[in-house]
C-alpha positions as CSV (number, residue, x, y, z in Angstrom):
1,M,6.8,21.4,67.0
2,F,6.9,24.0,69.8
3,R,3.3,25.0,69.5
4,N,2.5,24.3,73.1
5,G,5.6,25.8,74.5
6,L,7.4,24.7,77.7
7,Q,5.1,22.7,79.9
8,I,5.4,21.4,83.5
9,Q,6.2,17.9,82.2
10,H,9.2,19.3,80.3
11,I,10.5,21.2,83.3
12,L,10.1,18.1,85.5
13,L,11.9,15.9,83.0
14,L,14.8,18.4,82.8
15,A,15.0,18.5,86.6
16,L,15.1,14.7,86.7
17,I,17.9,14.6,84.1
18,V,19.9,17.2,86.0
19,L,19.4,15.3,89.3
20,V,20.6,12.0,87.7
21,L,23.6,13.6,86.0
22,F,24.9,15.6,89.0
23,G,23.5,13.7,92.0
24,A,21.7,15.2,94.9
25,N,24.9,15.9,96.9
26,R,26.5,18.1,94.2
27,L,23.5,20.1,93.2
28,P,24.0,22.9,95.9
29,D,27.6,23.3,94.7
30,V,26.6,23.4,91.1
31,A,23.9,26.0,91.9
32,R,26.4,28.1,93.9
33,N,28.9,28.1,91.1
34,V,26.3,29.1,88.6
35,G,25.2,31.9,90.8
36,K,28.8,33.2,91.2
37,S,29.3,33.0,87.5
38,M,26.2,35.0,86.8
39,K,27.3,37.6,89.3
40,I,30.7,38.0,87.7
41,L,29.1,38.1,84.2
42,K,26.7,40.9,85.3
43,E,29.6,42.9,86.9
44,E,31.7,42.6,83.8
45,A,28.8,43.7,81.6
46,K,28.2,46.7,83.8
47,E,32.0,47.6,83.7
48,L,32.0,47.4,79.9
49,R,29.0,49.7,79.7
50,G,30.6,52.1,82.2
51,D,34.0,52.0,80.5
52,S,32.6,52.9,77.1
53,T,30.8,56.0,78.5
54,E,33.8,57.0,80.6
55,A,36.2,56.7,77.7
56,A,34.1,59.0,75.6
57,A,33.9,61.5,78.4
58,E,37.7,61.7,78.9
59,K,39.5,64.3,76.8
60,P,42.7,63.3,75.1
61,A,45.9,65.1,76.0
62,P,47.0,67.9,73.6
63,S,49.3,66.5,70.9
64,G,53.0,67.0,71.3
65,T,53.0,66.9,75.1
66,T,53.3,63.9,77.5
67,A,53.1,63.6,81.2
68,D,56.8,62.5,81.4
69,A,58.3,65.2,79.2
70,P,59.4,68.5,80.9
71,A,57.6,71.7,80.1
72,A,59.2,73.9,77.5
73,G,61.9,76.2,78.9
74,V,62.6,74.1,81.9
75,T,66.2,73.0,82.2
76,D,67.7,70.2,84.2
77,T,69.2,71.5,87.5
78,T,71.0,68.2,88.4
79,P,74.7,68.9,89.2
80,A,77.0,67.3,86.7
81,T,79.7,65.0,88.0
82,P,83.2,66.5,87.4
83,P,85.2,64.6,84.9
84,G,87.6,62.1,86.4
85,E,85.5,61.5,89.5
86,A,82.9,59.2,87.9
87,G,83.7,55.6,88.5
88,Q,86.9,56.1,90.5
89,S,87.4,54.3,93.7
90,G,89.8,55.4,96.5
91,R,93.3,54.3,95.5
């Protein structure tokens, strides 16, 4: 069935069908949109390949510590509000 492969007649027939379907006025817009889509697809594929190698290179944080937790032995130095002053308004 595909013994001769894609020949010039096949390409011309496909071009004619595309021209009839989209019209000559819309072809530049269609080509531009296809180009933009291909560019986005290539960028996303590159990011996926880059993310997988970067994720493997990053070392996980030691277990039991988080960035938000204070270090061991550090106490809170915020002054406490004396009882009776919290929530009172001037009488």
